[in-house]
N, C-alpha and C positions, 0 to 999 in steps of 0.2 A: 859509824863505829870508828873511833880514833884510839890507836894504840901507841903509847910511848914507854920509855924504860920503866918509869915508876907510875904510869897512869894509863888506865884504860877507860875510855868515855863512850857511852852508849846514848844514841839519840832515838827516842821512841816516838812514832807517828801513828795516830789512829786513822786507818783508811776506811773504816766502816761507813763514815759519812760520804766518802767518794763512791764507794759501792752502791749505796742508797741512791745517790744522784744518778749514777750510771744506769742503775735499774730503771729509775724513774724516766730517764731519757730514752731507754729502749722502749718501754711501755708507751710513752708519749709518741715516739716515732711510729710505732706499730699502730696505735690509735689513729694517728693523722693519716697513715697510708690507708687504713680501713675506711676512715671517714671520707677521704678523697676518692676512694675507689666506689663507695656507695653513692657519693655525690655525681661522680662521672657516669655511673650506671644509670642513675635517675635522670640526669641531663641527656645521655644518649638515648634512653627510652623515650623520653619526652620529645626529643628532636625528631626521632624516627617516626614516632606516631604523628607528629606535625607534618612530616614530609610525606608519609604514606596515606595520610588521611583522604587526600583528594583522589588517590588512586583507589582506595577502598570505597570511598563514596561513588566513584565511577562504576566500580564492579557491582555494587549494590543496586544502583539505579538501572544498570544494564540488565540485571536479573529480574527487577521488577517491571521492566518494560513490557507492555502488552505485545503479544505475538502478532496481532492483527493491525498494529499501528504501522503506518507507512515509514515512520522514522521515531525513534525514541526520544529525539530532541534533548540530547545530553548536553550539548555544548552550552546551552543557556545557564547551566548551574555552575559553570566553572570559569576561572579567570582565563584570560588570554595568555596561558603559559603552555608548557609542554603538555600537561594533562588536558588542558583546554583544546589543544590541537588534536590530541588523540580522541577526545570526545567528538570533535567536529568530523574527524575522518570516520568514525564509527557511525555517525549519523548519516553521512554520505553513503557509506557502504550499505547500511541497513535499508536506505531508501532504494537504491539500485536493485538490492536482492528482492525487496518486497515487489518492486515493478516487475522483475523478472519472473518471480513465482506467480503473480496475479496474471501476467500475460499468458504463461504456460497454462494456467488453470482455466482461464477464459477460452483459450484456444481448444483445450480438451473438451470442455463444456459445450462450446458451440458445435464441435464436430460430432460429439455424442448426440446432441439434440437434433442436429439437422439430418443425421442418418436415420432417425426414427421414421421420418415421413417416407423416404424411398423404400425402406424395408416393410413399411405398412402397405405400400402399393404393391410390392412384390408378393407379400403374403396374401393379400386380397385376390390378386390376379391368379395366383396358383390354386387358391380355395375355389375360384369359379371354374377354372379349368378341370380341377379334380372332381367337380360336381357332375361333369358329363360322364354318362355311363358307357358311351361307345368308344372310349379311348383305348388305343392299343396298349399291351402290357408294358412295353419298353417305354412308351411315353408317359404312362403313369408312374412308373419307377423313377423316372427322371424328374417328373414334377414333384414327387415326394422328396427327392433329394433337395431340390429347390426350397421346398417348404420348410424342411428340417433345417437347412442352412439359414434361411431367413429367421426361423425362430431362435436359433442359437445366436445369430447376430443381434437380434433384438434384445435378448437377455444379456448378452455382454455389453451392449451399448447402455442398457439401463443400469447395469452393475458399475460400469465405469463412471457413469454420471454421478452415482452415489458417492463413489470414491473421490471424484474431483471436488464435490461439494462437501465432503467430510460429513454426509447426513446418512442416517440409517434408513430414512425413508419409510418409517413405520407409521407415520400419520396417514399417508395415502393408501397404505397396504398394511393395516394393523391386524388383519385376521392371521390366525395361525394356519400353517400349511403343514400337511403331512409329509415328512421327508420320504417315506416309503413311496407315496404316490409320485413325488418328483423323480425318485430314483427309477421307478417303473417307466415313466415317460422318457427318461434319458436312456435306459437300456434299449427301449424300442427305437429311439432316434439313432443309437449307435450300432444297431444290428447290421445295417448296410455297410458299415466300415469293416466288417469282419472279412469280406472278399473271399468267401469260400475256405477261409482257414479253419482248421480243426480246433476252434476256440468256443467255449460255451460261456455265456453270461447268465449268472444266477442272482437272484434276489431272495434274501431271507429276512423277514420281518419278525423279530424276536418279540418286541412289543412296540406299541405305537410311540413315535416321537414326533411332536408337533413344535414347529419354531415360528415365532412371531418375527417375520422378516419378509421382504418382498420375495415372491416366488422366484423371480429371475436371479436374484442374488444366490439363493439356495442352489438353483440350477446350475449357475456359473461355477460355484465352488465345488459342487459335487461332480459336475460334468467334466471339469479339469482332471479330477482324480480318476474317473472312469476312463476317459479318453487316453490318459497316460498309461493306465494299466493295459488297455487294448493295443496301444501302439508298441509297448515293450514286451508283449507276451505272444510270441509266434504260435504257440499251441498250448492247450490246456484249459484252464478255468480262470475266469475273473468273477469273484463273488462279492456282491454288495450286501453287507450285513447291517441292518438297522435295529437298534435297541439300546437301552441303557443311556439315553440322552445323547447318543452318538451314532455316526455311520462309519463303518470300516469297509474299506475296499482292498481286497487281497487278490493277488495274482499268483500264477505259477511261472512267472518269467524268470530272468537271470538275476534280478535284484539290483541293488546299487553297491558299489564298493563302500565299506564303512567309512573311509576317510572323505567320501564325497556327500554322505548323508547330511552333515550340517550345512552344505552349501547348496542343495537342491532348491531351496526356497528363495534363493537370491535372484535378482533380476538378471536376465541373459545368461545365466549359468547353464551349460550343457555338459554333461559328463562325457567320459571317454567313450562310453557304450552308446551314446545318444546318436541315433540316425535320423534320416529325414530332413525336413526343412523347418523344423520348429524354431522358434525364436527364444526359448527359454523364459517366456514370460507368464506361462499359465500358472505354475505353482506360485509365482511371485505375487500374482493377482489374488489367488486364493488366500495367501498370507495376509495381504492387505485387508481383504474382506474379513479375515478372522480378527484382525486388529480393530477394525472398525466396530464389529458387532460383539466383541468380547468372546469369540470362539477360540478354539485351540486347534492346531494341526500338528500331528505327529507322524514322522515317517521311520520306518524301521524294517529291517530285513527279517524274513520269517525264518525260523529254525530249519524247516524242510525245503527251503528255497522259495524265491519269489520276494515280493514287496508287500508290505501292509502300510497303508495310509489310513489314518484315523482322524476323523473330523469330530470334534467334541463340541457340542452345542451347550451342554450344561452337565453338571454332575462331576466335574473335575477330570 
């Protein structure tokens, strides 16, 4: 705008075109930023997948590796880079671990197998001695203790051999066994352990329960529950109840603190109330047998005092 005494002049300029160009520029810049962002995301994703693909492939091959293989042989599938070095280290570790497990398994199997012969000799000798009719009463009682200990040791050895081999052993011992009959034998074997305590052992068979498993395995699983009940019940009653596809061992002892119940099936665990010289392996062996044969074991305190141990063979 120009102003003079006798003249006013105005200059008119159309800015709509500039505004249109500015708007186009803003939209163009926004589009470029969005395009480059998407392109960067795509390139980043592609690069990350390329970088992580060997690691993912290593994890997949490690999951697919057979458990029985001495070494999964992973290094052969990867280049000699960081992932290849990791695969080689895993191969070496797996091989060492396999040899360690195999050595331990072979040792346990050899020990369990070799113990069967001397135990058979002890059992045979005690049977011959017990066949004599002129034995003194004390001598007969001592021989009966030896015979019971030999039988229990034989059962434990057989059960441990099945655990070491991870075999159920139903091929050589595929007939069904009455749980009540096994429980009756176990109660008879445990009677000398009462040591004149005011403790009564009872067996209640509500209905017949038969299990297809080696009799020694059933005896070890049930015998550990009965012996634990006897050990921790100074007076009262230990009741073995068979029926409904399970066996329940109830005692009138002090029970187990609630915070210790989830731990009693772990190896070498001994609660605060545990006395004697036990190793804490009995219930852990029962748990491993249950895992092998598909059984279930449950421990709970009774409402009126004492412990309830339930061994479920079938029926949930």
